[in-house]
Every structure is written in C-alpha cells, then in structure tokens.
Backbone as CSV, one residue per row, in Angstrom:
resi,resn,N_x,N_y,N_z,CA_x,CA_y,CA_z,C_x,C_y,C_z
1,MET,122.997,-96.893,-35.924,121.784,-97.793,-35.992,120.912,-97.450,-34.832
2,ILE,119.608,-97.724,-35.101,118.586,-97.695,-34.024,117.841,-99.124,-33.967
3,SER,117.434,-99.321,-32.756,116.761,-100.648,-32.504,115.296,-100.459,-32.223
4,ILE,114.491,-101.237,-32.694,113.028,-101.228,-32.387,112.566,-102.513,-31.586
5,ALA,112.223,-102.337,-30.351,111.932,-103.509,-29.605,110.365,-103.446,-29.325
6,ILE,109.605,-104.298,-29.881,108.194,-104.504,-29.840,107.874,-105.519,-28.824
7,VAL,107.144,-105.158,-27.767,106.753,-106.185,-26.739,105.392,-106.685,-27.019
8,ASN,105.119,-107.969,-27.403,103.830,-108.309,-27.938,103.362,-109.368,-26.981
9,PHE,101.981,-109.427,-27.010,101.171,-110.438,-26.121,99.889,-110.796,-26.780
10,HIS,99.772,-111.795,-27.502,98.510,-112.221,-28.106,97.967,-111.072,-28.985
11,ASN,98.753,-110.448,-29.889,98.327,-109.429,-30.662,98.716,-109.499,-32.094
12,ALA,98.677,-110.576,-32.764,99.175,-110.698,-34.150,98.603,-109.723,-35.093
13,PRO,97.380,-109.331,-35.072,96.909,-108.434,-36.185,97.570,-107.047,-35.863
14,LEU,97.578,-106.610,-34.705,98.150,-105.309,-34.405,99.721,-105.321,-34.831
15,LEU,100.303,-106.483,-34.448,101.796,-106.443,-34.740,101.997,-106.404,-36.265
16,ARG,101.077,-107.048,-37.046,101.346,-106.928,-38.493,101.213,-105.479,-38.954
17,LEU,100.278,-104.765,-38.416,100.062,-103.297,-38.718,101.237,-102.460,-38.324
18,CYS,101.659,-102.721,-37.020,102.959,-102.109,-36.482,104.100,-102.194,-37.510
19,LEU,104.469,-103.431,-37.743,105.594,-103.707,-38.620,105.470,-103.042,-40.005
20,LYS,104.299,-103.040,-40.550,104.098,-102.289,-41.879,104.267,-100.829,-41.687
21,SER,103.801,-100.257,-40.523,104.066,-98.833,-40.365,105.546,-98.563,-40.217
22,LEU,106.311,-99.359,-39.569,107.738,-99.180,-39.436,108.459,-99.244,-40.780
23,ALA,108.051,-100.159,-41.720,108.646,-100.171,-43.113,108.345,-98.817,-43.842
24,ARG,107.149,-98.195,-43.469,106.769,-96.964,-44.172,107.466,-95.628,-43.424
25,ALA,108.007,-95.849,-42.341,108.457,-94.657,-41.572,109.657,-94.001,-42.218
26,LYS,110.352,-94.735,-42.978,111.463,-94.167,-43.781,112.444,-93.383,-42.971
27,THR,113.251,-93.956,-42.235,114.337,-93.446,-41.352,115.687,-93.636,-42.218
28,SER,116.422,-92.381,-41.959,117.819,-92.443,-42.497,118.822,-93.360,-41.871
29,GLU,118.452,-93.886,-40.645,119.137,-94.749,-39.893,118.992,-96.157,-40.269
30,ASP,120.166,-96.906,-40.125,119.964,-98.440,-40.098,119.139,-98.886,-38.995
31,MET,118.224,-99.881,-39.282,117.234,-100.148,-38.307,117.321,-101.814,-37.959
32,GLU,117.241,-102.124,-36.698,117.027,-103.570,-36.370,115.696,-103.636,-35.706
33,VAL,114.970,-104.790,-36.007,113.668,-104.872,-35.364,113.676,-106.207,-34.515
34,ILE,113.274,-106.085,-33.207,113.049,-107.179,-32.253,111.723,-107.392,-31.763
35,VAL,111.101,-108.440,-31.834,109.821,-108.750,-31.271,109.982,-109.687,-30.159
36,VAL,109.538,-109.194,-28.903,109.526,-110.011,-27.821,108.083,-110.466,-27.587
37,ASP,107.954,-111.793,-27.799,106.492,-112.425,-27.796,106.260,-113.201,-26.448
38,SER,105.400,-112.634,-25.640,105.069,-113.239,-24.391,103.932,-114.281,-24.600
39,GLU,104.026,-115.454,-23.936,102.988,-116.557,-24.243,102.948,-116.706,-25.776
40,SER,103.994,-116.990,-26.402,104.236,-116.828,-27.882,103.216,-117.873,-28.569
41,THR,102.746,-117.523,-29.576,101.792,-118.309,-30.362,102.284,-118.442,-31.822
42,PRO,101.779,-119.545,-32.396,102.240,-119.659,-33.943,101.889,-118.491,-34.807
43,GLU,100.749,-117.653,-34.363,100.394,-116.584,-35.150,101.396,-115.439,-35.159
44,THR,102.061,-115.335,-34.176,103.154,-114.334,-34.194,104.263,-114.604,-35.072
45,ALA,104.649,-115.932,-35.086,105.713,-116.495,-35.975,105.335,-116.362,-37.361
46,GLN,104.027,-116.532,-37.727,103.594,-116.334,-39.012,103.635,-114.939,-39.587
47,VAL,103.289,-114.023,-38.583,103.391,-112.577,-38.922,104.876,-112.162,-39.227
48,ILE,105.779,-112.632,-38.551,107.117,-112.392,-38.703,107.560,-112.896,-40.172
49,ARG,107.065,-114.105,-40.422,107.627,-114.672,-41.643,106.858,-113.948,-42.819
50,ASP,105.546,-113.478,-42.599,104.889,-112.977,-43.764,105.281,-111.432,-43.985
51,GLU,105.466,-110.714,-42.906,105.775,-109.300,-42.940,107.151,-108.887,-42.573
52,GLY,107.501,-109.378,-41.366,108.782,-108.810,-40.723,109.963,-109.175,-41.653
53,ASP,110.237,-110.437,-41.976,111.416,-110.861,-42.880,111.421,-110.214,-44.138
54,GLN,110.217,-110.126,-44.861,110.105,-109.523,-46.073,110.507,-107.942,-46.020
55,LEU,109.986,-107.294,-44.879,110.108,-105.898,-44.933,111.486,-105.435,-44.522
56,PHE,112.089,-106.341,-43.609,113.324,-105.814,-42.865,114.413,-106.847,-43.027
57,GLY,114.406,-107.803,-43.951,115.466,-108.825,-44.093,115.235,-109.807,-43.108
58,THR,115.351,-109.392,-41.765,115.253,-110.356,-40.708,114.620,-109.614,-39.552
59,VAL,113.933,-110.384,-38.701,113.329,-109.886,-37.484,113.850,-110.736,-36.405
60,ASN,114.319,-110.291,-35.224,114.932,-111.016,-34.156,113.637,-111.266,-33.313
61,LEU,113.162,-112.679,-33.292,111.995,-112.907,-32.520,112.374,-113.714,-31.210
62,LEU,111.982,-113.088,-30.069,112.232,-113.769,-28.781,110.914,-114.351,-28.240
63,ALA,110.908,-115.622,-28.469,109.589,-116.278,-27.991,109.658,-116.818,-26.734
64,PHE,108.756,-116.585,-25.786,108.579,-117.093,-24.504,107.302,-117.800,-24.266
65,LYS,107.379,-118.991,-23.642,106.198,-119.765,-23.487,105.169,-119.221,-22.396
66,GLU,105.870,-118.621,-21.243,105.137,-118.029,-20.242,104.690,-116.639,-20.528
67,ASN,103.841,-116.034,-19.666,103.513,-114.721,-19.732,104.624,-113.976,-18.883
68,THR,105.572,-113.302,-19.563,106.648,-112.658,-18.876,106.246,-111.448,-18.296
69,GLY,105.074,-110.707,-18.686,104.747,-109.436,-18.223,105.590,-108.407,-18.989
70,TYR,104.946,-107.229,-19.097,105.446,-106.168,-19.843,106.993,-105.840,-19.442
71,THR,107.188,-105.739,-18.142,108.433,-105.244,-17.677,109.664,-106.232,-18.170
72,ARG,109.517,-107.409,-17.899,110.458,-108.217,-18.317,110.607,-108.312,-19.887
73,GLY,109.490,-108.247,-20.611,109.621,-108.129,-22.035,110.410,-106.962,-22.561
74,VAL,110.196,-105.866,-21.928,111.164,-104.661,-22.184,112.543,-104.978,-22.005
75,ASN,112.827,-105.547,-20.841,114.131,-105.804,-20.495,114.838,-106.811,-21.409
76,GLU,114.058,-107.756,-21.860,114.760,-108.817,-22.786,114.988,-108.169,-24.121
77,GLY,114.122,-107.231,-24.593,114.378,-106.577,-25.880,115.593,-105.689,-25.636
78,LEU,115.741,-105.000,-24.519,116.880,-104.004,-24.457,118.240,-104.817,-24.373
79,VAL,118.180,-105.945,-23.742,119.512,-106.703,-23.683,120.088,-107.107,-24.897
80,VAL,119.228,-107.428,-25.934,119.819,-107.759,-27.298,119.848,-106.586,-28.264
81,SER,119.410,-105.306,-27.875,119.462,-104.195,-28.839,120.928,-103.791,-29.085
82,ARG,121.189,-103.467,-30.391,122.597,-103.101,-30.715,122.683,-101.672,-30.986
83,GLY,121.501,-100.978,-31.257,121.520,-99.553,-31.567,122.018,-98.538,-30.647
84,ARG,122.300,-97.344,-30.951,122.710,-96.386,-30.029,121.414,-95.857,-29.307
85,TYR,120.184,-95.973,-30.006,118.966,-95.745,-29.450,118.135,-96.851,-29.682
86,THR,117.046,-97.165,-28.665,116.064,-98.171,-28.847,114.785,-97.578,-28.558
87,LEU,113.900,-97.894,-29.610,112.418,-97.531,-29.435,111.688,-98.725,-28.858
88,VAL,111.333,-98.595,-27.549,110.534,-99.743,-26.911,109.017,-99.439,-27.122
89,MET,108.342,-100.265,-27.727,106.881,-100.020,-27.921,106.076,-101.251,-27.864
90,ASN,104.785,-100.920,-27.820,103.633,-101.903,-27.903,103.367,-102.128,-29.273
91,PRO,102.672,-103.296,-29.693,102.332,-103.527,-31.088,101.133,-102.737,-31.483
92,ASP,100.513,-102.062,-30.582,99.336,-101.156,-30.982,99.621,-99.760,-31.263
93,VAL,100.999,-99.486,-31.578,101.443,-98.277,-32.096,101.667,-98.247,-33.568
94,VAL,101.299,-97.399,-34.233,101.578,-97.073,-35.775,102.606,-95.838,-35.855
95,ILE,103.736,-96.154,-36.367,104.642,-94.994,-36.558,104.352,-94.278,-37.772
96,LEU,104.260,-92.963,-37.592,104.118,-91.976,-38.687,105.414,-91.716,-39.374
97,PRO,105.370,-91.419,-40.760,106.586,-91.066,-41.418,107.278,-89.893,-40.726
98,GLY,108.664,-89.965,-40.645,109.371,-88.811,-40.127,109.655,-88.881,-38.526
99,ALA,108.726,-89.797,-37.959,108.771,-89.776,-36.492,110.142,-90.245,-35.917
100,LEU,110.661,-91.265,-36.539,111.941,-91.882,-36.008,113.100,-90.864,-36.184
101,ASP,113.175,-90.342,-37.351,114.333,-89.352,-37.571,114.107,-88.125,-36.628
102,THR,112.787,-87.750,-36.367,112.776,-86.623,-35.518,113.297,-87.034,-34.061
103,LEU,112.939,-88.181,-33.644,113.253,-88.560,-32.351,114.837,-88.589,-32.178
104,VAL,115.448,-89.272,-33.182,116.962,-89.320,-33.337,117.596,-87.980,-33.275
105,HIS,117.056,-87.135,-34.179,117.637,-85.722,-34.244,117.600,-85.017,-32.895
106,TYR,116.414,-85.067,-32.210,116.302,-84.372,-30.939,117.290,-84.917,-29.906
107,MET,117.387,-86.382,-29.888,118.321,-86.879,-28.740,119.747,-86.602,-29.122
108,ASP,120.114,-86.563,-30.445,121.428,-86.154,-30.952,121.728,-84.729,-30.382
109,LEU,120.861,-83.898,-30.421,120.997,-82.520,-30.040,121.123,-82.243,-28.588
110,HIS,120.535,-83.352,-27.825,120.345,-83.017,-26.384,120.825,-84.357,-25.608
111,PRO,122.054,-84.424,-25.395,122.792,-85.566,-24.719,122.349,-85.655,-23.237
112,GLU,121.793,-84.594,-22.724,121.378,-84.651,-21.294,120.054,-85.435,-21.139
113,VAL,119.299,-85.672,-22.375,118.006,-86.437,-22.232,118.386,-87.968,-22.379
114,GLY,117.957,-88.667,-21.411,118.065,-90.160,-21.456,117.014,-90.916,-21.961
115,LEU,115.720,-90.308,-21.877,114.495,-90.994,-22.205,113.633,-89.936,-22.879
116,SER,112.921,-90.141,-24.006,111.964,-89.262,-24.676,110.869,-90.176,-25.142
117,GLY,109.802,-89.500,-25.505,108.706,-90.099,-26.031,107.882,-89.242,-27.014
118,PRO,107.273,-89.887,-28.042,106.531,-89.035,-29.094,105.264,-88.636,-28.554
119,GLU,104.514,-87.791,-29.374,103.087,-87.531,-29.157,102.362,-88.806,-29.529
120,LEU,101.438,-89.253,-28.726,100.484,-90.262,-28.999,99.189,-89.767,-29.369
121,LEU,98.844,-90.193,-30.505,97.513,-89.751,-31.002,96.379,-90.852,-31.120
122,ASN,95.190,-90.542,-30.872,94.047,-91.556,-31.337,93.874,-91.477,-32.755
123,PHE,93.250,-92.578,-33.296,93.237,-92.717,-34.669,92.283,-91.653,-35.275
124,ASP,91.650,-90.889,-34.471,90.774,-89.686,-35.005,91.601,-88.510,-34.936
125,GLY,92.869,-88.556,-34.710,93.764,-87.408,-34.545,93.772,-86.673,-33.251
126,THR,92.998,-86.963,-32.333,93.100,-86.187,-31.170,94.267,-86.890,-30.298
127,ARG,94.794,-85.894,-29.412,95.971,-86.197,-28.712,95.619,-86.927,-27.345
128,GLN,96.398,-88.010,-27.112,96.182,-88.693,-25.794,97.116,-88.153,-24.761
129,HIS,96.707,-88.290,-23.497,97.566,-88.031,-22.329,98.591,-88.973,-22.312
130,SER,99.805,-88.573,-22.413,101.015,-89.588,-22.413,102.123,-89.002,-21.625
131,PHE,102.041,-87.774,-20.978,103.128,-87.483,-20.194,102.495,-86.900,-18.870
132,PHE,103.128,-86.985,-17.706,102.590,-86.946,-16.501,103.600,-86.336,-15.383
133,ARG,102.912,-85.852,-14.322,103.681,-85.603,-13.035,103.664,-86.939,-12.261
134,PHE,104.659,-86.946,-11.323,104.818,-88.285,-10.591,103.505,-88.645,-9.771
135,TYR,103.311,-89.770,-9.620,102.189,-90.230,-8.732,102.371,-89.875,-7.304
136,THR,101.251,-89.569,-6.642,101.066,-89.486,-5.214,100.038,-90.573,-4.933
137,VAL,100.050,-90.970,-3.622,98.830,-91.867,-3.187,97.380,-91.291,-3.542
138,ALA,97.385,-89.898,-3.366,96.077,-89.289,-3.699,95.673,-89.528,-5.263
139,THR,96.656,-89.529,-6.028,96.489,-89.768,-7.424,95.871,-91.160,-7.747
140,VAL,96.398,-92.165,-7.047,95.722,-93.476,-7.178,94.395,-93.483,-6.857
141,PHE,94.004,-93.045,-5.755,92.568,-92.987,-5.180,91.732,-92.243,-5.977
142,CYS,92.263,-91.187,-6.468,91.347,-90.241,-7.390,91.115,-90.851,-8.673
143,ARG,92.039,-91.612,-9.161,91.782,-92.236,-10.478,90.828,-93.471,-10.424
144,ARG,90.750,-94.153,-9.264,89.702,-95.172,-8.950,88.471,-94.545,-8.562
145,MET,88.510,-93.393,-7.869,87.169,-92.789,-7.459,87.144,-91.334,-7.876
146,PRO,86.942,-90.915,-9.042,87.028,-89.675,-9.525,85.895,-88.693,-9.064
147,TRP,84.898,-89.246,-8.236,83.774,-88.516,-7.703,84.223,-87.990,-6.338
148,LEU,85.441,-88.280,-5.749,85.853,-87.825,-4.505,85.950,-86.334,-4.534
149,PRO,85.738,-85.574,-3.403,85.976,-84.087,-3.483,87.374,-83.718,-3.751
150,GLY,87.623,-82.914,-4.655,88.911,-82.436,-5.006,89.645,-83.370,-6.029
151,ALA,88.943,-84.416,-6.377,89.685,-85.364,-7.289,89.888,-84.827,-8.611
152,ARG,89.098,-84.059,-9.113,89.328,-83.410,-10.530,90.590,-82.549,-10.513
153,ARG,90.783,-81.817,-9.438,92.053,-80.882,-9.350,93.200,-81.877,-9.269
154,VAL,93.234,-82.826,-8.496,94.339,-83.810,-8.431,94.710,-84.407,-9.737
155,LEU,93.598,-84.967,-10.482,93.915,-85.569,-11.675,94.215,-84.650,-12.821
156,GLU,93.841,-83.424,-12.758,94.159,-82.494,-13.904,95.724,-82.127,-13.756
157,ARG,96.201,-82.078,-12.415,97.443,-81.739,-12.182,98.366,-82.945,-12.571
158,PHE,97.882,-84.173,-12.283,98.608,-85.403,-12.722,98.910,-85.555,-14.270
159,ILE,97.847,-85.189,-14.902,97.895,-85.397,-16.384,98.471,-84.164,-17.054
160,MET,98.775,-83.184,-16.308,99.461,-81.987,-16.771,98.548,-81.178,-17.710
161,ARG,97.259,-81.056,-17.442,96.358,-80.448,-18.309,96.624,-78.979,-18.616
162,ASP,97.415,-78.375,-17.629,97.766,-76.976,-17.698,98.851,-76.839,-18.820
163,ILE,99.481,-77.766,-19.250,100.557,-77.778,-20.283,100.072,-78.268,-21.632
164,ARG,100.191,-77.433,-22.624,99.914,-77.824,-24.008,101.154,-77.563,-24.889
165,PRO,102.098,-78.346,-24.779,103.321,-78.095,-25.414,103.382,-78.067,-26.958
166,SER,103.994,-77.031,-27.492,104.106,-76.973,-28.919,105.690,-77.383,-29.341
167,LYS,106.489,-77.526,-28.296,107.944,-78.013,-28.520,108.264,-78.945,-27.341
168,PRO,109.377,-79.557,-27.444,109.756,-80.480,-26.339,109.784,-79.897,-25.037
169,ILE,109.418,-80.606,-24.069,109.577,-80.290,-22.571,109.903,-81.265,-21.825
170,SER,110.514,-80.974,-20.501,110.801,-81.895,-19.561,109.511,-82.380,-18.899
171,VAL,109.407,-83.638,-18.607,108.188,-84.054,-17.804,108.701,-85.148,-16.803
172,ASP,107.919,-85.546,-15.847,108.287,-86.486,-14.803,108.409,-87.732,-15.322
173,TRP,107.390,-88.192,-16.086,107.444,-89.668,-16.774,106.555,-89.744,-18.043
174,LEU,106.662,-90.689,-18.657,105.965,-90.962,-19.987,105.407,-92.231,-20.136
175,MET,104.221,-92.310,-20.735,103.490,-93.593,-20.810,104.434,-94.601,-21.606
176,GLY,104.474,-95.761,-21.131,105.425,-96.816,-21.708,105.032,-97.282,-22.933
177,SER,104.001,-96.881,-23.638,103.564,-97.376,-24.855,104.581,-97.245,-25.977
178,ALA,105.348,-96.156,-25.965,106.530,-95.741,-26.872,107.480,-94.876,-26.184
179,LEU,108.628,-95.518,-25.910,109.705,-94.886,-25.238,111.054,-94.950,-26.088
180,PHE,111.622,-93.753,-26.105,112.924,-93.812,-26.936,114.116,-93.608,-26.074
181,VAL,114.983,-94.593,-26.053,115.850,-94.859,-24.944,117.274,-94.562,-25.468
182,ARG,118.111,-93.615,-24.817,119.486,-93.586,-25.042,120.251,-94.697,-24.487
183,MET,120.731,-95.525,-25.433,121.393,-96.898,-24.777,122.546,-96.560,-23.768
184,SER,123.348,-95.541,-24.013,124.391,-95.365,-23.100,123.908,-94.992,-21.656
185,ALA,122.753,-94.285,-21.607,121.973,-94.056,-20.454,121.548,-95.355,-19.710
186,TYR,120.849,-96.223,-20.585,120.382,-97.546,-20.166,121.450,-98.387,-19.576
187,GLU,122.783,-98.461,-20.144,123.855,-99.176,-19.682,124.315,-98.657,-18.341
188,ARG,123.999,-97.467,-18.001,124.324,-96.847,-16.616,123.368,-97.178,-15.682
189,ILE,122.037,-97.170,-16.104,120.919,-97.167,-15.177,120.355,-98.619,-14.955
190,GLY,120.320,-99.391,-16.115,119.798,-100.706,-16.081,118.333,-100.462,-16.620
191,GLY,117.814,-101.748,-16.615,116.447,-101.866,-17.249,115.386,-101.546,-16.228
192,MET,114.017,-101.852,-16.530,112.958,-101.525,-15.678,113.011,-102.649,-14.407
193,ASP,112.426,-102.227,-13.468,112.335,-103.137,-12.184,111.237,-104.187,-12.416
194,GLU,111.759,-105.461,-12.466,111.022,-106.542,-12.715,109.987,-106.914,-11.658
195,HIS,110.247,-106.232,-10.398,109.255,-106.510,-9.384,107.878,-105.879,-9.646
196,LEU,107.935,-104.842,-10.599,106.696,-104.262,-11.055,106.349,-105.007,-12.380
197,PHE,105.410,-105.912,-12.199,105.049,-106.865,-13.323,104.516,-106.374,-14.638
198,HIS,103.638,-105.348,-14.452,102.948,-104.674,-15.622,102.765,-103.321,-15.531
199,TYR,102.513,-102.710,-14.303,102.280,-101.219,-14.209,103.304,-100.653,-13.311
200,PHE,103.351,-99.189,-13.510,104.249,-98.439,-12.778,105.753,-98.627,-13.179
201,ASN,106.096,-99.480,-14.109,107.285,-99.683,-14.475,107.786,-98.520,-15.291
202,ASP,107.160,-97.851,-15.990,107.485,-96.569,-16.815,107.670,-95.516,-15.777
203,VAL,106.917,-95.354,-14.794,106.945,-94.333,-13.847,108.374,-94.616,-13.105
204,ASP,108.561,-95.661,-12.581,109.791,-96.055,-11.769,111.017,-95.858,-12.659
205,TRP,110.879,-96.291,-13.909,112.073,-96.151,-14.817,112.499,-94.675,-15.086
206,ALA,111.507,-93.897,-15.276,111.645,-92.435,-15.523,112.318,-91.848,-14.241
207,TRP,111.758,-92.203,-13.069,112.458,-91.830,-11.793,113.964,-92.110,-11.785
208,SER,114.197,-93.299,-12.205,115.785,-93.701,-12.206,116.533,-92.827,-13.118
209,PHE,115.951,-92.469,-14.281,116.674,-91.498,-15.148,116.905,-90.328,-14.509
210,TRP,116.044,-89.702,-13.902,116.168,-88.448,-13.209,117.180,-88.447,-12.081
211,GLU,117.126,-89.673,-11.323,118.017,-89.857,-10.282,119.466,-89.880,-10.742
212,ASN,119.731,-90.323,-11.935,121.041,-90.314,-12.489,121.344,-89.172,-13.397
213,LYS,120.608,-88.068,-13.113,120.945,-86.770,-13.977,120.686,-86.733,-15.327
214,TYR,119.751,-87.731,-15.684,119.245,-87.635,-17.137,117.813,-87.021,-17.152
215,ARG,117.564,-86.217,-18.263,116.214,-85.607,-18.318,115.309,-86.690,-19.059
216,VAL,113.963,-86.448,-18.740,112.920,-87.234,-19.490,112.217,-86.178,-20.235
217,ALA,111.932,-86.406,-21.521,111.313,-85.426,-22.286,110.222,-85.879,-23.192
218,TYR,109.187,-85.025,-23.449,108.035,-85.399,-24.378,108.441,-84.436,-25.551
219,ASN,108.234,-85.104,-26.688,108.577,-84.577,-27.995,107.454,-84.458,-28.916
220,PRO,106.586,-83.348,-29.016,105.488,-83.369,-29.782,105.797,-83.299,-31.372
221,HIS,106.960,-83.062,-31.633,107.274,-83.051,-33.056,107.293,-84.446,-33.818
222,ALA,107.382,-85.369,-32.891,107.255,-86.758,-33.439,105.969,-87.479,-33.029
223,SER,105.277,-87.926,-34.003,103.875,-88.372,-33.675,103.679,-89.906,-34.044
224,VAL,102.863,-90.625,-33.320,102.536,-91.986,-33.643,101.011,-92.127,-33.236
225,TYR,100.385,-93.041,-33.926,98.996,-93.455,-33.521,99.168,-94.550,-32.497
226,HIS,98.217,-94.632,-31.466,98.193,-95.518,-30.419,96.756,-96.009,-30.160
227,TYR,96.549,-97.222,-30.303,95.302,-97.842,-29.931,95.322,-98.086,-28.467
228,HIS,94.758,-97.172,-27.695,95.008,-97.209,-26.159,93.732,-97.908,-25.470
229,GLN,94.000,-98.920,-24.740,92.977,-99.400,-23.904,93.549,-99.466,-22.480
230,ARG,92.755,-98.922,-21.738,93.113,-98.856,-20.168,92.595,-100.123,-19.542
231,LEU,93.233,-101.201,-19.580,92.647,-102.472,-19.104,92.351,-102.553,-17.591
232,SER,92.999,-101.675,-16.868,92.976,-101.718,-15.338,91.821,-100.833,-14.955
233,LYS,91.085,-100.059,-15.905,90.039,-99.175,-15.480,88.672,-100.025,-15.427
234,GLY,88.016,-99.846,-14.278,86.795,-100.585,-14.126,85.662,-99.583,-13.842
235,ARG,84.625,-100.077,-13.330,83.416,-99.213,-13.010,83.117,-99.105,-11.611
236,TRP,83.865,-99.857,-10.732,83.413,-99.877,-9.328,84.508,-99.478,-8.396
237,GLY,85.400,-98.635,-8.809,86.332,-98.082,-7.918,87.368,-99.173,-7.521
238,LEU,87.444,-99.111,-6.054,88.449,-100.037,-5.539,87.760,-101.451,-5.449
239,LEU,86.558,-101.689,-5.695,85.862,-102.889,-5.731,86.282,-103.760,-6.996
240,ASP,86.859,-103.006,-7.977,87.391,-103.724,-9.126,88.614,-104.608,-8.763
241,ALA,89.176,-104.386,-7.632,90.282,-105.262,-7.275,89.792,-106.657,-6.948
242,LEU,88.438,-106.785,-6.735,87.945,-108.187,-6.611,87.417,-108.704,-7.899
243,LEU,87.214,-107.839,-8.931,86.634,-108.318,-10.212,87.454,-108.261,-11.422
244,ASN,88.539,-107.439,-11.330,89.300,-107.170,-12.663,90.720,-107.518,-12.324
245,ARG,91.258,-108.462,-12.973,92.622,-108.985,-12.784,93.547,-107.840,-13.015
246,ASN,93.365,-107.010,-14.087,94.267,-105.919,-14.399,94.424,-104.931,-13.235
247,THR,93.090,-104.578,-12.688,93.091,-103.768,-11.601,93.887,-104.398,-10.384
248,ARG,93.736,-105.531,-10.166,94.542,-106.139,-9.049,95.979,-105.922,-9.391
249,TRP,96.532,-106.195,-10.623,97.916,-106.034,-10.959,98.267,-104.638,-10.640
250,HIS,97.514,-103.644,-11.057,97.629,-102.231,-11.045,97.942,-101.783,-9.567
251,LEU,96.955,-102.317,-8.756,96.997,-101.895,-7.329,98.236,-102.490,-6.679
252,ARG,98.495,-103.856,-6.880,99.599,-104.418,-6.382,100.900,-103.767,-6.824
253,ASP,101.129,-103.429,-7.999,102.311,-102.713,-8.469,102.352,-101.326,-7.937
254,ALA,101.203,-100.633,-7.669,101.276,-99.272,-7.008,101.864,-99.540,-5.559
255,LEU,101.502,-100.484,-4.851,101.978,-100.660,-3.538,103.509,-100.996,-3.601
256,ARG,103.854,-101.793,-4.476,105.402,-101.961,-4.646,106.194,-100.646,-5.018
257,PHE,105.435,-99.906,-5.850,106.226,-98.662,-6.228,106.350,-97.776,-5.104
258,PHE,105.309,-97.647,-4.285,105.325,-96.622,-3.127,106.074,-97.166,-2.040
259,SER,106.307,-98.461,-1.895,107.163,-99.002,-0.782,108.559,-98.757,-1.238
260,LYS,108.879,-98.764,-2.614,110.244,-98.526,-2.974,110.612,-97.078,-3.148
261,ARG,109.702,-96.128,-3.466,110.031,-94.812,-3.743,109.534,-93.788,-2.593
262,GLY,108.693,-94.281,-1.796,108.131,-93.457,-0.711,106.748,-93.018,-1.141
263,LEU,105.982,-92.407,-0.213,104.694,-91.886,-0.339,104.680,-90.612,-1.002
264,ARG,105.606,-89.900,-1.062,105.700,-88.569,-1.802,106.708,-88.462,-2.765
265,PRO,106.483,-87.912,-3.953,107.500,-87.960,-4.998,108.706,-86.953,-4.501
266,VAL,109.873,-87.247,-5.037,111.104,-86.534,-4.662,110.918,-85.071,-5.294
267,HIS,110.413,-85.022,-6.400,110.260,-83.655,-6.993,108.961,-83.807,-7.997
268,THR,108.328,-82.611,-8.390,107.621,-82.603,-9.458,108.013,-81.465,-10.247
269,LEU,108.266,-81.707,-11.561,108.859,-80.743,-12.371,108.100,-79.659,-12.834
270,THR,108.637,-78.470,-13.005,108.070,-77.348,-13.825,108.663,-77.626,-15.132
271,PRO,107.727,-77.908,-16.042,108.174,-78.325,-17.457,109.191,-77.095,-18.003
272,GLN,110.199,-77.493,-18.695,111.133,-76.496,-19.346,111.199,-76.830,-20.909
273,PRO,110.924,-75.903,-21.770,110.923,-76.184,-23.227,112.391,-76.242,-23.645
274,PHE,112.704,-77.204,-24.539,113.983,-77.195,-25.176,113.902,-76.663,-26.641
275,ASP,115.050,-76.103,-27.115,115.092,-75.580,-28.414,115.448,-76.885,-29.276
276,ILE,114.861,-76.938,-30.465,115.249,-78.141,-31.361,115.480,-77.598,-32.737
C-alpha cells in the first residue's frame, strides 16, 4: 500500500482538483488518502464528502483549528501513514496517469534512495525548477537581489541549470511540493524539523536523508502538474522583510537553517544517473 498525505491550507477548490487527479492516476497499489487541513474550514470537509469519500471509500481528514504551518502538517500526515511509501504533497498538484506506479517502481529498484520526487510541470507543459544544490548564504542574498554582481552565476548553479536530466539523478534536495518518501527511511530519520515553520524544511530534511546514507533523487519519468506560487518573492529585495509576511517567514527559517547546518553545505553533489 502507498499513502498520499495532502497538506491543505484554505485551498478547497485545488484540493477538489487534486483528489480527482488521484482517482484518475490508476495505480496498481492499494492507496490510502490523508488530508491534513490547517486552520480547517467547513469547505474542506465538504470537498472530502463530495469527492474524497466517493472516490476512495474514505479519506482520513486531520483537521486543525490553528495554522500548523507546512512542516507540522507534513509530520502529522506521516505519523498516521500506513503505506510502505508516502507521497507528501500540496493540494495544488495534479497527478498524471502512471506517475504513482513509476515512483513506486523506481524506489523498489533502488533501496538506497530514501526520498524522491517527480518532474513538476507548469500547466502549459514547461518544466519547473524543482531540484537544487544546497543553499549557501550567497544563494539567499542573490535570490533577494538578483542584480548583484555574480548573482546569475550563483543562482544558475543553485537551480542546476547545467543539468537537464532524461533519467533519474541524485540531487541535493527537492522542492517540497511533492515528495515520495520511503517510510522505512522516515522511521529511522524522523520527520521534518518543526523549528522550520514553512520554509527550508525540505532542504533540511533532504540533508538528514544524506546524513543517514540515503540518496535523494529526482525522477523525470514521473510527471505531475503544479500550480506554483512563490509567495515569499517580492519586489524590493530585503526590504520585503518589512512588507511581506511570507518573506519574513522565509528569512527567519533561513537563519534557523544556517544556525543548525552551518554557513557552508557539507557537500554539493555531482549528479549521478540511475538505471531504471
């Protein structure tokens, strides 16, 4: 069995679309669906009744009155997951047919991989940047102020623009919008660090997988659509810390991440392809 843990926050229309796409995904595995609803609203429960229970028999709804943040939402979903793998994802992801079976097949063939992720596509079919090298302090400044001298070179290395994989590769970390987790590895490593409220949790978690001798892999053979909004991106560089709540969260979590992991990454990988 595989588990699907959807971390939702005030997104009933996208959750409805996400659940419908899961039902069409046609996996050969038994599947359980968990919805973790932060600052839960009646609209979410209505979507579960209208779509979830009809499509899957039952959906496990974990409703929280408070804004738990993405990190805790992921952890709450993982705690109740019963599958040998769990796909942790946002409700703004649309699963394409065959993607789940592809993810399962790849992880079955590669027990050294603890965490993998699919190709994320915009709805026009273009590929999103969803795999990265580890952050440095320079990366954070260059993302806020891309006009700085040398910023383009720093950012292109960060987003691994030099790599256009046609088959699975090792990467430093994956965007947390859709993560396929080996649960036996999770049981050894634990969940995301809840000191990181909303950002850098995916970076830090991937670091933990590498520390514990598990690979992190990007799998372009499995594709999903993703409605991506970078809420922490503003127009005024570091001044956004005064104007944009998400920017403040991002910078706060960045400080916590670097205080935990240090100012320089332990390693930056040279991607290695896997046979599949």
